[in-house]
FITOR-224268 format. One record per atom (N, C-alpha, C): residue number from 1; residue in one letter; atom name; x, y, z. Coordinates in steps of 0.1 Angstrom, whole numbers. Layout:
<r i="NUM" aa="A" at="CA" east="X" north="Y" up="Z"/>
...
//
This chain:
<r i="1" aa="X" at="N" east="780" north="884" up="861"/>
<r i="1" aa="X" at="CA" east="794" north="890" up="865"/>
<r i="1" aa="X" at="C" east="788" north="888" up="884"/>
<r i="2" aa="X" at="N" east="796" north="884" up="892"/>
<r i="2" aa="X" at="CA" east="799" north="887" up="910"/>
<r i="2" aa="X" at="C" east="796" north="905" up="909"/>
<r i="3" aa="X" at="N" east="788" north="905" up="924"/>
<r i="3" aa="X" at="CA" east="787" north="918" up="925"/>
<r i="3" aa="X" at="C" east="797" north="926" up="926"/>
<r i="4" aa="X" at="N" east="807" north="918" up="936"/>
<r i="4" aa="X" at="CA" east="822" north="923" up="945"/>
<r i="4" aa="X" at="C" east="834" north="913" up="935"/>
<r i="5" aa="X" at="N" east="840" north="917" up="926"/>
<r i="5" aa="X" at="CA" east="848" north="905" up="914"/>
<r i="5" aa="X" at="C" east="855" north="906" up="919"/>
<r i="6" aa="X" at="N" east="864" north="893" up="923"/>
<r i="6" aa="X" at="CA" east="878" north="892" up="926"/>
<r i="6" aa="X" at="C" east="886" north="897" up="916"/>
<r i="7" aa="X" at="N" east="894" north="904" up="918"/>
<r i="7" aa="X" at="CA" east="904" north="912" up="912"/>
<r i="7" aa="X" at="C" east="917" north="905" up="913"/>
<r i="8" aa="X" at="N" east="924" north="908" up="918"/>
<r i="8" aa="X" at="CA" east="935" north="900" up="922"/>
<r i="8" aa="X" at="C" east="937" north="884" up="929"/>
<r i="9" aa="X" at="N" east="939" north="872" up="918"/>
<r i="9" aa="X" at="CA" east="932" north="863" up="920"/>
<r i="9" aa="X" at="C" east="946" north="854" up="929"/>
<r i="10" aa="X" at="N" east="959" north="859" up="927"/>
<r i="10" aa="X" at="CA" east="965" north="858" up="938"/>
<r i="10" aa="X" at="C" east="967" north="855" up="952"/>
<r i="11" aa="X" at="N" east="959" north="874" up="955"/>
<r i="11" aa="X" at="CA" east="956" north="872" up="971"/>
<r i="11" aa="X" at="C" east="942" north="874" up="976"/>
<r i="12" aa="X" at="N" east="928" north="868" up="964"/>
<r i="12" aa="X" at="CA" east="917" north="866" up="964"/>
<r i="12" aa="X" at="C" east="914" north="883" up="970"/>
<r i="13" aa="X" at="N" east="916" north="890" up="961"/>
<r i="13" aa="X" at="CA" east="911" north="904" up="969"/>
<r i="13" aa="X" at="C" east="901" north="910" up="960"/>
<r i="14" aa="X" at="N" east="895" north="914" up="964"/>
<r i="14" aa="X" at="CA" east="879" north="919" up="955"/>
<r i="14" aa="X" at="C" east="884" north="933" up="953"/>
<r i="15" aa="X" at="N" east="870" north="938" up="943"/>
<r i="15" aa="X" at="CA" east="873" north="951" up="937"/>
<r i="15" aa="X" at="C" east="868" north="956" up="949"/>
<r i="16" aa="X" at="N" east="860" north="957" up="960"/>
<r i="16" aa="X" at="CA" east="859" north="968" up="971"/>
<r i="16" aa="X" at="C" east="864" north="973" up="979"/>
<r i="17" aa="X" at="N" east="876" north="960" up="983"/>
<r i="17" aa="X" at="CA" east="893" north="961" up="989"/>
<r i="17" aa="X" at="C" east="898" north="974" up="980"/>
<r i="18" aa="X" at="N" east="906" north="967" up="969"/>
<r i="18" aa="X" at="CA" east="908" north="977" up="961"/>
<r i="18" aa="X" at="C" east="907" north="990" up="959"/>
<r i="19" aa="X" at="N" east="894" north="993" up="955"/>
<r i="19" aa="X" at="CA" east="888" north="1006" up="958"/>
<r i="19" aa="X" at="C" east="886" north="1009" up="967"/>
<r i="20" aa="X" at="N" east="884" north="1008" up="979"/>
<r i="20" aa="X" at="CA" east="886" north="1014" up="996"/>
<r i="20" aa="X" at="C" east="903" north="1019" up="997"/>
<r i="21" aa="X" at="N" east="911" north="1013" up="992"/>
<r i="21" aa="X" at="CA" east="928" north="1010" up="999"/>
<r i="21" aa="X" at="C" east="927" north="1027" up="986"/>
<r i="22" aa="X" at="N" east="922" north="1027" up="974"/>
<r i="22" aa="X" at="CA" east="923" north="1037" up="964"/>
<r i="22" aa="X" at="C" east="923" north="1046" up="967"/>
<r i="23" aa="X" at="N" east="912" north="1051" up="971"/>
<r i="23" aa="X" at="CA" east="901" north="1062" up="980"/>
<r i="23" aa="X" at="C" east="909" north="1063" up="994"/>
<r i="24" aa="X" at="N" east="912" north="1057" up="1000"/>
<r i="24" aa="X" at="CA" east="917" north="1062" up="1017"/>
<r i="24" aa="X" at="C" east="930" north="1062" up="1015"/>
<r i="25" aa="X" at="N" east="939" north="1058" up="1008"/>
<r i="25" aa="X" at="CA" east="954" north="1066" up="1008"/>
<r i="25" aa="X" at="C" east="954" north="1072" up="995"/>
<r i="26" aa="X" at="N" east="946" north="1077" up="987"/>
<r i="26" aa="X" at="CA" east="948" north="1087" up="975"/>
<r i="26" aa="X" at="C" east="957" north="1074" up="967"/>
<r i="27" aa="X" at="N" east="955" north="1066" up="959"/>
<r i="27" aa="X" at="CA" east="970" north="1057" up="952"/>
<r i="27" aa="X" at="C" east="966" north="1063" up="940"/>
<r i="28" aa="X" at="N" east="975" north="1061" up="927"/>
<r i="28" aa="X" at="CA" east="973" north="1066" up="919"/>
<r i="28" aa="X" at="C" east="982" north="1059" up="910"/>
<r i="29" aa="X" at="N" east="991" north="1052" up="911"/>
<r i="29" aa="X" at="CA" east="994" north="1041" up="902"/>
<r i="29" aa="X" at="C" east="991" north="1027" up="904"/>
<r i="30" aa="X" at="N" east="995" north="1015" up="897"/>
<r i="30" aa="X" at="CA" east="996" north="1004" up="900"/>
<r i="30" aa="X" at="C" east="1005" north="996" up="912"/>
<r i="31" aa="X" at="N" east="1017" north="1006" up="911"/>
<r i="31" aa="X" at="CA" east="1033" north="1003" up="920"/>
<r i="31" aa="X" at="C" east="1024" north="1006" up="935"/>
<r i="32" aa="X" at="N" east="1019" north="1017" up="934"/>
<r i="32" aa="X" at="CA" east="1013" north="1028" up="946"/>
<r i="32" aa="X" at="C" east="1002" north="1010" up="951"/>
<r i="33" aa="X" at="N" east="991" north="1005" up="944"/>
<r i="33" aa="X" at="CA" east="987" north="999" up="949"/>
<r i="33" aa="X" at="C" east="991" north="983" up="955"/>
<r i="34" aa="X" at="N" east="1001" north="975" up="947"/>
<r i="34" aa="X" at="CA" east="1013" north="966" up="949"/>
<r i="34" aa="X" at="C" east="1016" north="970" up="963"/>
<r i="35" aa="X" at="N" east="1025" north="983" up="964"/>
<r i="35" aa="X" at="CA" east="1031" north="984" up="977"/>
<r i="35" aa="X" at="C" east="1020" north="991" up="992"/>
<r i="36" aa="X" at="N" east="1010" north="992" up="987"/>
<r i="36" aa="X" at="CA" east="999" north="996" up="1003"/>
<r i="36" aa="X" at="C" east="996" north="982" up="1000"/>
<r i="37" aa="X" at="N" east="991" north="978" up="994"/>
<r i="37" aa="X" at="CA" east="975" north="962" up="998"/>
<r i="37" aa="X" at="C" east="983" north="949" up="989"/>
<r i="38" aa="X" at="N" east="991" north="952" up="983"/>
<r i="38" aa="X" at="CA" east="1000" north="937" up="979"/>
<r i="38" aa="X" at="C" east="993" north="936" up="964"/>
<r i="39" aa="X" at="N" east="981" north="939" up="960"/>
<r i="39" aa="X" at="CA" east="974" north="935" up="947"/>
<r i="39" aa="X" at="C" east="984" north="941" up="936"/>
<r i="40" aa="X" at="N" east="980" north="929" up="925"/>
<r i="40" aa="X" at="CA" east="988" north="933" up="917"/>
<r i="40" aa="X" at="C" east="1003" north="926" up="917"/>
<r i="41" aa="X" at="N" east="1013" north="925" up="928"/>
<r i="41" aa="X" at="CA" east="1023" north="924" up="930"/>
<r i="41" aa="X" at="C" east="1029" north="910" up="930"/>
<r i="42" aa="X" at="N" east="1018" north="903" up="928"/>
<r i="42" aa="X" at="CA" east="1028" north="889" up="923"/>
<r i="42" aa="X" at="C" east="1028" north="882" up="913"/>
<r i="43" aa="X" at="N" east="1017" north="881" up="908"/>
<r i="43" aa="X" at="CA" east="1017" north="879" up="888"/>
<r i="43" aa="X" at="C" east="1018" north="889" up="878"/>
<r i="44" aa="X" at="N" east="1010" north="896" up="884"/>
<r i="44" aa="X" at="CA" east="1006" north="907" up="874"/>
<r i="44" aa="X" at="C" east="996" north="909" up="863"/>
<r i="45" aa="X" at="N" east="988" north="893" up="865"/>
<r i="45" aa="X" at="CA" east="976" north="894" up="854"/>
<r i="45" aa="X" at="C" east="971" north="905" up="859"/>
<r i="46" aa="X" at="N" east="966" north="908" up="868"/>
<r i="46" aa="X" at="CA" east="954" north="919" up="874"/>
<r i="46" aa="X" at="C" east="951" north="932" up="869"/>
<r i="47" aa="X" at="N" east="969" north="933" up="864"/>
<r i="47" aa="X" at="CA" east="973" north="948" up="862"/>
<r i="47" aa="X" at="C" east="962" north="961" up="854"/>
<r i="48" aa="X" at="N" east="953" north="950" up="842"/>
<r i="48" aa="X" at="CA" east="947" north="961" up="837"/>
<r i="48" aa="X" at="C" east="936" north="961" up="841"/>
<r i="49" aa="X" at="N" east="930" north="951" up="854"/>
<r i="49" aa="X" at="CA" east="918" north="953" up="860"/>
<r i="49" aa="X" at="C" east="920" north="965" up="873"/>
<r i="50" aa="X" at="N" east="932" north="963" up="876"/>
<r i="50" aa="X" at="CA" east="939" north="978" up="885"/>
<r i="50" aa="X" at="C" east="937" north="992" up="881"/>
<r i="51" aa="X" at="N" east="949" north="991" up="870"/>
<r i="51" aa="X" at="CA" east="944" north="1003" up="861"/>
<r i="51" aa="X" at="C" east="930" north="1005" up="858"/>
<r i="52" aa="X" at="N" east="922" north="1003" up="856"/>
<r i="52" aa="X" at="CA" east="905" north="1000" up="854"/>
<r i="52" aa="X" at="C" east="901" north="1010" up="862"/>
<r i="53" aa="X" at="N" east="902" north="1005" up="877"/>
<r i="53" aa="X" at="CA" east="900" north="1008" up="887"/>
<r i="53" aa="X" at="C" east="903" north="1025" up="895"/>
<r i="54" aa="X" at="N" east="917" north="1025" up="889"/>
<r i="54" aa="X" at="CA" east="927" north="1036" up="893"/>
<r i="54" aa="X" at="C" east="919" north="1048" up="885"/>
<r i="55" aa="X" at="N" east="919" north="1046" up="875"/>
<r i="55" aa="X" at="CA" east="916" north="1059" up="860"/>
<r i="55" aa="X" at="C" east="900" north="1057" up="867"/>
<r i="56" aa="X" at="N" east="888" north="1049" up="870"/>
<r i="56" aa="X" at="CA" east="873" north="1057" up="872"/>
<r i="56" aa="X" at="C" east="877" north="1065" up="888"/>
<r i="57" aa="X" at="N" east="889" north="1058" up="896"/>
<r i="57" aa="X" at="CA" east="884" north="1064" up="908"/>
<r i="57" aa="X" at="C" east="894" north="1077" up="912"/>
<r i="58" aa="X" at="N" east="902" north="1079" up="901"/>
<r i="58" aa="X" at="CA" east="908" north="1095" up="895"/>
<r i="58" aa="X" at="C" east="907" north="1102" up="890"/>
<r i="59" aa="X" at="N" east="895" north="1097" up="883"/>
<r i="59" aa="X" at="CA" east="888" north="1104" up="870"/>
<r i="59" aa="X" at="C" east="883" north="1121" up="877"/>
//
């Protein structure tokens, strides 16, 4: 597995980019992530992975 896996394939967005946005902007929901950086807002297939990141960062 890649060190920094691509989470949102539609936008070619890696985990580190999503984690940084969640931390910096204190994002709590998939919708907030989509509004802030568009990850998860195109096809939705990465929602489970984004939720996992949100759960880890907001624990």
